[in-house]
Every structure is written in C-alpha cells, then in structure tokens.
Legacy VTK file of the C-alpha trace (Angstrom):
# vtk DataFile Version 3.0
C-alpha trace
ASCII
DATASET POLYDATA
POINTS 450 float
-14.926 -26.453 -20.727
-14.117 -26.101 -16.767
-14.875 -22.837 -15.469
-15.114 -23.317 -11.459
-12.477 -25.553 -9.729
-13.509 -26.787 -6.322
-11.757 -28.539 -3.793
-14.025 -30.292 -0.945
-14.051 -29.182 2.543
-11.483 -31.947 3.296
-9.127 -30.315 1.469
-8.961 -27.469 3.657
-5.317 -26.473 4.523
-4.521 -27.785 7.864
-1.343 -25.556 8.250
-0.750 -22.210 6.991
2.927 -21.494 5.212
5.456 -19.165 7.150
7.600 -17.665 4.444
10.120 -16.472 7.233
12.312 -19.272 6.782
12.218 -19.281 3.040
13.224 -15.208 3.270
16.234 -13.979 1.260
18.643 -12.334 3.993
17.977 -11.696 7.475
14.771 -10.068 8.944
15.430 -6.430 10.162
14.459 -6.187 13.945
10.880 -4.386 14.883
11.721 -1.533 17.266
9.952 -0.199 20.261
8.497 3.347 19.814
9.837 4.565 23.162
13.104 3.208 23.741
14.274 2.694 19.989
15.605 -0.660 21.075
14.144 -4.338 19.611
10.881 -5.302 20.734
10.431 -8.258 23.354
7.582 -10.242 23.724
6.485 -8.493 26.962
6.613 -5.221 25.150
3.932 -6.644 22.785
1.761 -8.136 25.447
-0.457 -4.989 25.856
-1.391 -5.468 22.295
-1.594 -9.400 21.317
-1.906 -12.265 22.951
1.235 -14.747 23.305
0.032 -16.847 20.496
-0.056 -14.414 17.718
3.499 -13.231 19.081
4.853 -16.245 18.681
3.553 -16.609 15.178
5.020 -13.274 14.229
8.720 -14.358 14.976
8.275 -18.148 14.038
10.641 -19.774 12.514
8.653 -22.793 11.492
7.779 -23.360 8.292
4.300 -25.075 8.778
1.956 -23.716 11.511
-0.773 -25.682 12.582
-4.299 -24.696 12.048
-6.348 -25.023 14.979
-9.734 -27.102 14.423
-11.637 -24.436 16.341
-10.839 -22.029 13.315
-11.082 -24.564 10.573
-14.663 -25.258 11.732
-15.621 -21.642 11.379
-13.319 -21.316 7.906
-15.387 -24.545 6.355
-18.200 -22.092 6.016
-17.123 -20.623 3.129
-13.933 -22.299 2.049
-12.167 -23.554 0.480
-12.979 -20.638 -1.860
-13.423 -21.258 -5.680
-10.503 -21.036 -8.251
-12.186 -19.757 -11.569
-11.371 -19.729 -14.871
-12.030 -16.026 -16.675
-13.033 -17.823 -20.004
-15.342 -14.761 -20.922
-12.855 -12.322 -19.887
-10.107 -14.027 -22.170
-12.511 -14.141 -25.169
-13.321 -10.080 -24.612
-9.677 -9.718 -24.763
-8.780 -12.175 -27.711
-5.702 -13.271 -25.790
-3.878 -16.574 -26.031
-3.483 -16.705 -22.104
-5.481 -18.325 -19.613
-6.495 -16.332 -16.742
-7.754 -17.892 -13.375
-8.873 -16.080 -10.303
-9.256 -17.001 -6.346
-12.475 -15.490 -5.441
-12.237 -14.373 -1.935
-15.972 -12.622 -2.148
-17.459 -15.817 -0.956
-17.083 -15.411 2.736
-19.646 -13.666 4.696
-17.612 -10.396 5.154
-17.385 -10.256 1.150
-13.525 -10.525 1.446
-10.435 -12.073 2.270
-10.125 -10.223 5.614
-12.137 -12.982 7.930
-9.257 -15.515 6.893
-6.992 -13.670 9.538
-9.910 -12.429 11.409
-11.350 -15.403 12.667
-7.576 -16.855 14.166
-7.219 -13.337 15.627
-10.577 -13.673 17.627
-9.831 -17.274 18.510
-6.579 -16.605 20.031
-7.612 -13.607 21.811
-10.424 -15.695 23.101
-8.663 -18.511 24.543
-5.932 -15.851 26.112
-8.594 -14.024 28.359
-9.641 -10.846 26.127
-12.724 -9.507 26.462
-12.973 -6.871 23.709
-10.934 -6.234 20.274
-9.947 -2.817 19.183
-9.183 -2.222 15.798
-9.108 -0.007 12.626
-10.391 -0.241 9.122
-10.077 1.942 5.892
-12.612 0.370 3.469
-14.163 -1.525 5.982
-13.657 -5.113 4.566
-11.633 -5.392 7.767
-13.853 -3.867 10.301
-16.874 -6.427 9.104
-14.454 -8.920 9.562
-13.404 -8.618 12.758
-16.964 -7.920 14.144
-18.167 -10.990 12.387
-15.092 -13.292 14.209
-15.784 -11.358 17.421
-19.517 -12.479 17.314
-18.234 -16.309 16.620
-16.290 -15.977 19.785
-18.238 -13.964 22.194
-15.972 -10.819 22.249
-16.703 -7.293 22.194
-15.522 -5.105 19.416
-14.605 -1.430 18.711
-13.635 -0.307 15.239
-12.158 2.981 14.442
-13.306 3.513 10.722
-11.145 5.902 8.294
-13.735 9.166 8.487
-13.639 9.521 4.547
-14.516 5.670 4.280
-17.083 6.147 6.905
-19.050 8.619 4.864
-18.207 6.686 1.621
-19.242 3.353 2.806
-22.046 3.332 5.159
-23.076 0.100 4.576
-19.770 -1.185 5.638
-20.199 0.414 8.629
-23.976 -1.158 8.708
-22.451 -4.866 8.519
-20.135 -4.248 11.026
-23.126 -3.155 13.792
-24.758 -5.774 12.396
-22.280 -8.140 13.889
-22.327 -6.293 17.074
-19.198 -3.948 16.399
-18.934 -0.328 18.144
-17.938 1.719 14.633
-16.325 5.384 15.691
-15.117 7.736 12.919
-11.589 8.405 13.142
-10.201 10.467 14.184
-12.815 10.371 17.093
-13.096 12.345 19.774
-12.844 8.972 22.165
-8.681 8.921 22.153
-5.872 11.429 23.135
-4.421 10.771 19.453
-7.987 11.581 18.165
-8.400 14.775 19.939
-4.957 15.913 19.266
-5.419 15.623 15.702
-9.007 17.057 15.443
-7.779 19.964 17.932
-5.197 20.673 14.755
-7.326 20.101 12.181
-11.534 19.658 12.799
-12.234 18.661 9.484
-9.556 16.119 9.426
-10.685 13.184 6.980
-8.764 10.627 8.815
-5.750 7.870 7.376
-5.080 4.178 8.313
-2.229 5.762 10.295
-4.597 7.855 12.429
-7.037 4.901 13.179
-4.395 2.398 14.049
-3.182 5.255 16.646
-6.496 5.376 18.283
-7.089 1.715 18.128
-3.405 0.983 19.915
-4.222 3.499 22.481
-7.768 2.069 23.293
-5.722 -1.451 23.339
-2.954 -0.150 25.599
-5.055 1.607 27.891
-7.658 -0.877 28.637
-6.615 -3.907 30.606
-9.251 -6.476 29.382
-8.563 -4.955 25.246
-6.262 -6.135 22.888
-5.378 -4.779 19.217
-6.161 -6.775 16.036
-4.460 -5.612 12.824
-6.139 -6.669 9.483
-2.853 -6.374 7.452
1.330 -5.652 7.467
2.143 -8.055 10.587
3.634 -11.347 9.913
0.830 -13.389 11.439
-1.441 -11.842 9.503
0.229 -12.452 6.214
0.728 -16.263 7.500
-3.204 -16.692 8.104
-3.957 -15.659 4.409
-1.463 -18.508 2.951
-4.737 -20.537 2.843
-5.662 -18.631 -0.431
-2.410 -19.573 -2.204
-2.290 -23.018 -0.628
-5.808 -23.810 -2.167
-4.979 -22.193 -5.338
-1.736 -24.496 -5.728
-3.919 -27.288 -5.135
-6.773 -26.368 -7.809
-4.699 -25.335 -10.397
-2.744 -28.941 -9.920
-6.566 -30.487 -10.429
-6.387 -28.892 -14.357
-2.423 -29.502 -14.820
-1.898 -25.959 -14.573
0.760 -23.516 -12.885
0.968 -19.975 -13.369
3.447 -18.010 -15.123
2.602 -14.921 -13.286
0.696 -14.090 -10.008
-1.042 -10.733 -9.516
-2.312 -9.487 -6.072
-3.488 -5.967 -5.193
-1.409 -4.574 -2.525
-2.475 -2.032 0.476
-0.654 -3.091 3.450
0.194 -6.522 2.144
-2.069 -9.182 3.467
-4.241 -10.624 0.367
-1.139 -9.876 -1.998
0.760 -12.349 0.573
-1.853 -14.779 0.695
-1.889 -15.159 -2.908
1.741 -14.761 -3.278
3.841 -16.337 -0.366
3.010 -20.227 -1.159
4.243 -19.480 -4.818
7.323 -17.490 -3.691
8.444 -21.002 -2.145
8.354 -22.335 -5.453
10.323 -19.481 -6.889
12.676 -20.058 -4.095
13.013 -23.675 -5.366
14.037 -22.617 -8.913
10.563 -22.472 -10.775
9.957 -19.783 -13.250
7.520 -17.396 -11.734
6.914 -14.010 -11.754
5.004 -12.208 -9.019
3.535 -8.893 -9.053
1.793 -6.398 -6.547
-0.225 -3.504 -7.743
-0.901 -0.424 -6.061
-2.901 2.761 -6.732
-0.700 5.337 -8.100
-2.220 7.945 -5.371
-0.615 5.717 -2.677
2.237 4.478 -4.186
4.252 2.901 -1.232
6.082 0.308 -3.030
7.010 2.143 -6.092
7.751 5.425 -4.904
8.237 5.065 -0.987
11.684 4.551 0.591
12.786 1.082 2.145
13.615 2.137 5.933
12.140 2.172 9.210
9.442 4.038 10.326
6.458 3.903 12.534
3.389 2.084 11.857
0.966 4.601 12.893
0.517 8.516 12.991
0.997 9.390 16.878
4.024 7.426 16.969
2.540 4.642 19.280
2.785 1.393 17.156
6.105 -0.489 16.833
8.655 0.437 14.066
9.421 -1.643 11.382
11.699 -1.365 8.354
9.128 -1.245 5.443
8.689 0.581 2.247
6.941 3.908 3.436
5.874 7.185 2.598
6.139 8.387 5.934
3.839 7.935 9.002
2.245 11.106 8.559
1.600 10.546 5.280
-2.010 11.865 4.249
-3.781 10.324 1.238
-6.368 11.598 -0.752
-9.910 10.194 -0.441
-9.626 7.554 -3.441
-12.607 5.424 -3.382
-9.839 2.264 -3.159
-10.553 2.796 0.380
-8.619 -0.170 1.596
-5.576 0.675 -0.179
-4.540 3.778 1.722
-1.810 2.644 4.205
1.582 4.709 4.239
3.494 1.533 4.860
3.526 -1.920 3.716
4.382 -5.352 5.320
7.862 -5.752 6.199
7.688 -9.493 4.322
6.567 -8.000 1.319
8.718 -5.165 1.576
11.771 -7.210 2.102
11.079 -9.713 -1.044
10.479 -6.673 -3.122
13.804 -5.127 -1.932
15.803 -8.249 -2.758
14.014 -8.072 -6.400
12.100 -11.766 -5.482
8.681 -9.735 -6.559
7.776 -6.813 -8.647
5.548 -3.958 -8.184
3.404 -1.344 -10.084
1.176 1.569 -9.395
-1.836 2.227 -11.610
-4.752 5.099 -11.563
-7.728 4.510 -10.270
-9.799 5.152 -13.617
-7.983 2.462 -15.344
-8.887 0.263 -12.648
-12.585 1.016 -12.442
-12.681 0.401 -16.489
-10.802 -2.894 -15.745
-13.740 -3.764 -13.188
-16.235 -2.827 -15.467
-15.123 -4.913 -18.105
-14.869 -7.811 -15.551
-18.419 -7.236 -14.365
-19.646 -7.563 -17.970
-17.623 -10.653 -18.735
-17.356 -12.518 -15.406
-20.657 -11.040 -14.128
-18.992 -10.360 -10.755
-18.748 -7.106 -9.290
-15.618 -6.463 -7.813
-14.377 -4.382 -4.685
-12.631 -1.284 -5.949
-9.392 -2.722 -4.307
-9.717 -5.790 -6.048
-9.655 -3.855 -9.523
-6.064 -3.106 -9.137
-5.505 -6.508 -9.525
-8.121 -7.149 -12.143
-5.874 -4.175 -14.367
-2.872 -5.923 -13.985
-3.978 -9.433 -15.314
-5.740 -7.588 -18.239
-2.223 -5.733 -19.187
-0.544 -9.315 -18.615
-3.201 -11.076 -20.788
-3.030 -8.173 -23.270
1.081 -8.010 -23.646
0.443 -12.153 -24.499
-2.029 -10.810 -27.092
0.926 -8.549 -28.490
3.656 -11.373 -28.279
1.253 -14.125 -29.614
2.260 -16.144 -26.400
0.383 -18.439 -24.380
0.545 -17.644 -20.641
-1.104 -18.858 -17.442
-1.905 -15.563 -15.096
-3.591 -16.264 -11.364
-4.730 -13.400 -9.591
-6.388 -12.809 -6.276
-10.138 -11.483 -6.613
-9.932 -10.080 -2.749
-13.713 -9.241 -2.549
-16.993 -8.319 -4.124
-18.511 -4.467 -4.297
-22.004 -5.200 -3.469
-21.431 -2.445 -1.018
-19.158 -0.180 -3.322
-21.632 0.792 -5.683
-21.189 4.703 -4.534
-17.887 4.083 -6.008
-19.269 2.968 -9.429
-21.830 5.575 -9.404
-18.947 8.407 -9.101
-16.988 6.554 -12.035
-20.004 6.240 -14.289
-20.865 9.854 -13.414
-17.137 11.205 -14.289
-16.564 12.159 -11.021
-13.326 10.268 -10.486
-10.169 11.868 -11.105
-6.596 9.874 -11.379
-3.969 11.512 -8.661
-0.607 11.066 -8.792
0.815 11.462 -5.084
3.289 14.622 -5.397
7.214 13.691 -4.952
7.335 16.679 -3.072
4.696 15.765 -0.588
6.463 12.479 -0.480
9.635 14.025 0.303
8.328 16.115 3.008
6.681 13.181 4.923
9.779 11.288 4.716
12.172 13.802 6.055
10.076 12.949 9.551
11.360 8.982 9.540
12.977 8.114 13.068
16.570 7.453 13.249
17.313 4.012 13.750
20.663 2.391 13.509
LINES 1 451
450 0 1 2 3 4 5 6 7 8 9 10 11 12 13 14 15 16 17 18 19 20 21 22 23 24 25 26 27 28 29 30 31 32 33 34 35 36 37 38 39 40 41 42 43 44 45 46 47 48 49 50 51 52 53 54 55 56 57 58 59 60 61 62 63 64 65 66 67 68 69 70 71 72 73 74 75 76 77 78 79 80 81 82 83 84 85 86 87 88 89 90 91 92 93 94 95 96 97 98 99 100 101 102 103 104 105 106 107 108 109 110 111 112 113 114 115 116 117 118 119 120 121 122 123 124 125 126 127 128 129 130 131 132 133 134 135 136 137 138 139 140 141 142 143 144 145 146 147 148 149 150 151 152 153 154 155 156 157 158 159 160 161 162 163 164 165 166 167 168 169 170 171 172 173 174 175 176 177 178 179 180 181 182 183 184 185 186 187 188 189 190 191 192 193 194 195 196 197 198 199 200 201 202 203 204 205 206 207 208 209 210 211 212 213 214 215 216 217 218 219 220 221 222 223 224 225 226 227 228 229 230 231 232 233 234 235 236 237 238 239 240 241 242 243 244 245 246 247 248 249 250 251 252 253 254 255 256 257 258 259 260 261 262 263 264 265 266 267 268 269 270 271 272 273 274 275 276 277 278 279 280 281 282 283 284 285 286 287 288 289 290 291 292 293 294 295 296 297 298 299 300 301 302 303 304 305 306 307 308 309 310 311 312 313 314 315 316 317 318 319 320 321 322 323 324 325 326 327 328 329 330 331 332 333 334 335 336 337 338 339 340 341 342 343 344 345 346 347 348 349 350 351 352 353 354 355 356 357 358 359 360 361 362 363 364 365 366 367 368 369 370 371 372 373 374 375 376 377 378 379 380 381 382 383 384 385 386 387 388 389 390 391 392 393 394 395 396 397 398 399 400 401 402 403 404 405 406 407 408 409 410 411 412 413 414 415 416 417 418 419 420 421 422 423 424 425 426 427 428 429 430 431 432 433 434 435 436 437 438 439 440 441 442 443 444 445 446 447 448 449
C-alpha cells in the first residue's frame, strides 16, 4: 500500500507549462491605469525586468526553466505526492484521495516556486532591491528567501492584520534579510493617505500592493515582485501539476477532480493548469477552486476590468473582482483576502472550464483538524479550503457508492499559524458572509473601460 509517491531530482520539470495558447477565447488586454490604453512592455519596465514581461505575454506553450533556478528548486523539489489512506479510512469513502504537499519548501508553502525565478530574472537584469507585499506571510517569506539566494535587498509591506496575527512569518522574513513593514505604513504616499483617513486601518492586499508598487516605481534600483495573480506567476507554479501528473502515472492513476484553494490564483493554477491541458484535449475531469465565503471573489464578484490595487497605481486587468477598494474582514486565512483574481483563472471560470465554490472558515478549520488527526500534517489555514473541498467530494462519492480519484494541492503547512488554531479551539472564529450591499458599493467604483 504505497503512501508517498516520489520523483527523483532528475525528473524535476525542465520547462514550465504556459496555458495561454490553450485558453478558450481571446485574452483581454491589460490596461494602463493612467492612460486607460493597453499597456506596452515599456510601461511595465519600472516594475518588472524584461524576461518576466516577456513571459507575461508569451504564446509559447513550453518555457525553459533556467538551470540556476532548477539548482535552487532542487533543495525541496520534486515535492511528494501522498495518498491520504488514513483520511480515506476516517471518511469511509471509496474515493482515492491524493495530495501534492508543497509544505516541504523552506518557507513552508508553494510560493518559492515563483519567488526563486522572479529573484533570478531581477538579478540578471541588474535589480538591487525587490519591493513586494504579503498577506499571511507565505509570499513575503518566500521572496525574502529568494532574494537572499541572489544577493538582493528585500522590502515587504505586510497587511497589518496579518502582521499582528502571524508574528513568526514576520520573523522568517527578517531571518532571510527582509525589511518588513506593517501596511498601511507611513513610508509611502499611498500608506500615509490611507492612515490619514483611517488611523486604525488594518490593511488589505490591495493597499499593500499600492505601497510596494509605489516603492518600486519611485526607486531606480528597485523592482516589484508579486506572489500571485499575474500570468508569469501562474506559469512558474505549474511545476506542481506537472510533477503530480508524472507521480499519478507512476501508480496508474488520473484524477476525476482536481482541487485547489483560491486567493489570487497562483497555487490553484499550479495544480490545475497542467490538467486543464488534458481537459482541452477531451479528457473527462472536473477542476474546482475553493475560496473563503468572507472574500468570495470568484463566486460573488463581477467579471470586469478593475485596478489591481487600492490606490489605482497597478495595471487594470479583466478579472473576477469585488472592487479594488474592497476591505476584507480579518479572517485567519490571511492569504485568501485579495479583491481580484488571476485573469487566466477568471477567464477559465467565465468560460465554464473550471468551477468555483465558497466555504466558511469554521468548516475549513474542522476539515484541517480532521486532516491533522489522520494524516498528521498541520495544514495552513489557506490550504484547509482545499481539504474541505476534497472531503466534500469524498463524502459525495461515499453517498453515491462510486469510486473517484481526488487530487488536491496542500499548498503549505501551518506550523506558524497556531494562533488561528487556538482561536478555533477557543470558539473565537465566526463565519462571515461578505454582505451583498458592500460588494455592490465597491463594484460601483470600477473603472470605465471599453
């Protein structure tokens, strides 16, 4: 009874899979926030090095992974694929449940898969410092780690509510040499203007992005790095699904359903996009994104052009959005609080290629506890959304008496998220459905494009 399915280091993917050539329909343009015209590569150069801009718009299906990047990825990749025998037994399901475990990375999540190549391309382009943002801290710790590998300075604007909730993520960033600031901060015009209006503002990813973008745009030696949403970020994460396909093939399996949690879209894209290629070729497979009911971007948002940040400095993309001035509640799944979504994921949902479901945080923590007590791994609160989805699928298989193969992405561990578990066990977590009237108010401020 095989539990861990391991790939040797020489099977680490040599190329990333670019889904753009296989997308249904034409991609919407990315729009400049000042001119409201499609952006050009020159418009993006203050933020990103040219190799990443080229990847953002590439129509090549396969893009080579530089050897310098693969050398660092080998520190933890390929990551294990694990059969959840104990969880299956506890659920009494005929379903087979597999999870791709990204918590083996040094930062404890999937985020270094893109942090490392982003730092590499910045280094060879002459960048001296990276400015970025983070919610729960997985991305901030990952970009700090990557900058350390390539000798880059790193400044991270951390959403203030997470800065308080997750102090050990801040410590990890500092350990890897980053300067960490609670956002909104008094270090940028965007932060100062928000604090002037609301001194107690607890922050959002949209605000933190505004600060990091302003920092990068106003310093010649600095570029911006984003841990989710953008096409090149989703591209880098496809090592997850590419490895999973090989690992499943080693045991003669193929999933009936693929599940990932969804905030901005990077870890969902990582597990899902390589399987969407199979679906495009006629393979029968369902692909489902699970998001928090308190930040229901895919399930209650509008598919429209919107700014990527609160201060309207980042480019405008067509995506599912709750509105750029959306202020999420301080739920413990801090990494799933972005107002928008990856344009690629959004278009796939709009075209009916994938599905999306929203789940409440107490149901997710309930699933995380069951998982920890059966599979022994303590999941990150964000990852618990995917576990909830896998359990629901497994219980449906039990009810129908059907065999089913389920694959989900366990995108990180929760070793530095124990405050969230304490709150759950103390009965301090409440379910929160974001009010429809608040969404309508935020959506009334969308930019007028087209």
